[in-house]
N, C-alpha and C positions, 0 to 999 in steps of 0.2 A: 595291801594294796588298795585302791582304787581301782577297775574292769576297765578295760579296754575295750572298745562299741564289737568286735568280734568276740571277745568272752562275756561281755553281755547279751548277744545274740545265740551263746549257747546257752545260759539261762532262763532267754525267755522260749529257745526251743523246746527245752526239756519240762517245760511247764503246760507246754501246751496239750488238752487232753487227744490221744489217739484217737484216730477216725475226724477231726475237726473241719468242716469245711474253715480256711482262714483267709484273708486277705492281709495283705503287708504293705504298710505307707512308704511313702517315698524317702529314699534317706536308709539312716541305720535299720532300720525293720526289715529294709531288704535283706542283708544279711543273715537271719533266720533260716533263710532258705538251706542256705551251707550248711545249717546245721542239726534239719531234720534227718532222723536216721531214718534208713532205707524202711524198715519196717514198720515206721509209724501210721501209717494209713491217711495219715492230714492231707487234704487236697488244697492246693493253693489256688485262690483266685487271682485276676488283676483285673482293675479296673477298665483296661483298653480292652478285654474280652477274649477271656482263655481261662478252662480248668486244669488242674493237674498241671502246673509250672514246675519245672525241677529247682536245680542251683543255679545259680550264675554260669554262662559260658562261659570256655578259655579256649586258647589256639583255636586248635580246627574247627571244634563247635561252634563258632563264634557264626549267628545269620544276624546280618542286618536288619532282616525283617521279622525275629523272634527277639523280643524285648518286653521286659514288664512295662506297668504304667509309667516308670522313670528312666525310662530308654536305655535300662540295662541288657544287654545280651544275656538271654537266656537259657537254659536245655528245658524239653521236653520229658513228660512220663508218660508210661506208655497207659494210652487210654485219653490223653491229652485231646482238649476238644476247643473249638473259638468260635465267637458268635458275635453279633453287631454289639458296639457301644451298649445302647440301648437296654439291651437285654442282661449286660453285666450289672448295668446299675439298679437295673429290675428285681436284681439278685440282691443286692445290694438292701435295696429299699424293702424287703417284702419279708426281711429276716429269715432270710437262708444261709447268712454265715453265724456257725459257732463265734468266732473268734477275729476281730483284726487287729492289729498293731501299728500305733500312729506314733511319729514324731511328736514333738508338743513345746511352746513357747515356756506354756504355764497350764499347771494343771491343779484346779482349787483341793480343798479338803471336803471339800463335798464333792467332788467329781468332775466339776464343770473342766472344758477346756475349750483351751484355746490353742492353736496350732497354725491358722492361715494367714494373720498378719499383725504385725508389732505395732501397727495405730501412727508409727513414727510418718513422719511427710516423708513423702520420696521414695519409701518401701514398697516392694512392689507386692500384692496380695495375689497367693497361689492357693486358695480353697480346694479346688481339684475335687473329689469326689468324697473329701474328708466329711461333711456333714451329712453326706447320707450313710456312711460307714460307722458316723456316731452313733448315730439316730438307728439305724438296720441291724449291727450286728448284737447276737447276745452276749457279746463280756468284750470290752472296750480295754485293750493293755496299751501302754503307752510306755516308750523307748526312750529315755534321753538322757541327755545330761543332769543331777541334779542341782547344780550351782552354773549361773551364767558367768561368761567372762570376767563381768566385773565383781564378781561372789555373791552377789545376791539368789535367795532361792529360786527355783520355777515348782517346786512344789510351794504353794502359797496359801491364806488363808482364805482369801477372794483372788481373783484372776482379775488383773488388771490392761489387759490384750481383749480385744475382740473376741469375743464368744465362739465357738466353733459347735460346743454342744452344753447343754445343762445336764449334771449328775449322769455322765452318762458314763464314765471312768470307772474299774472295777479294780485295777491291778497298776503301778506306775514303777518300771523298770527304771534303774537308773545305775551310774558308775559308784555311787555309795550307797545306797541301799535299795532293796523292795519295798513298796507300802500297800497293803491292802486298803480300801476305801470304799466302806460301807455306815448309810446312817450318818456322814457328815466325821467321822469318826477315821482316825489314821492308824493303821493299825502296820506296826514296822514286825517286817518280816524276818530280814537280812543284814547285816553292815556289812561293807567291807572297805579296811585300811582305818576303819575309825569305830569310835563305841557308842552303840545305843542313846547311852546319855547325853554324848557332845552332839552326834547328829540332832537329838529331838530338840536340844538349845540352839542350836545352828537355825534351824528349823522354826521355832519358836513355837514349838510343841509344847501344851499344857505339863500334858509327862507322856510318856512310853507306852503304850496300850498292845 
């Protein structure tokens, strides 16, 4: 079976190295916060100026002034701190984040990332801090569905949408499989609900590596 967004978030959370400083992009990547073990030592950073963010807030925990960058109410962990937006971006651009987890419209086999605009007339561009994260984080993980609504692959030989960053993605987590990207090679680590051979054929990969 293909993974649900929550199941995929749990897989991503499992793979984040203990003690890492991590930024979670808007949308499905924010679900990763709900699956991090309490003893992971992972420190979550938000673009809007917070360190040591916790999981999503529920019920009486909800404080409308305490949200992540996607305006979702969150909790804070002991030692949480707050700072100016400019300082937050300085952390991102200065190489202080170990991992960022982003959504994407497309990822190319060579690690190019397209996640801010489809290029279609009338669509609203939404780059946010994605460009800063893409070039600033030591590892860029993408969390997305592997296929678009029309069935076309989103892991592609070359992006056709406007690029966010070049050669920046190190790993792609999808509902149908996990892929490492290095040196233009696509290495399939895991599949869900399909075989490696079938998935390779659908993606147009020359071979399963």
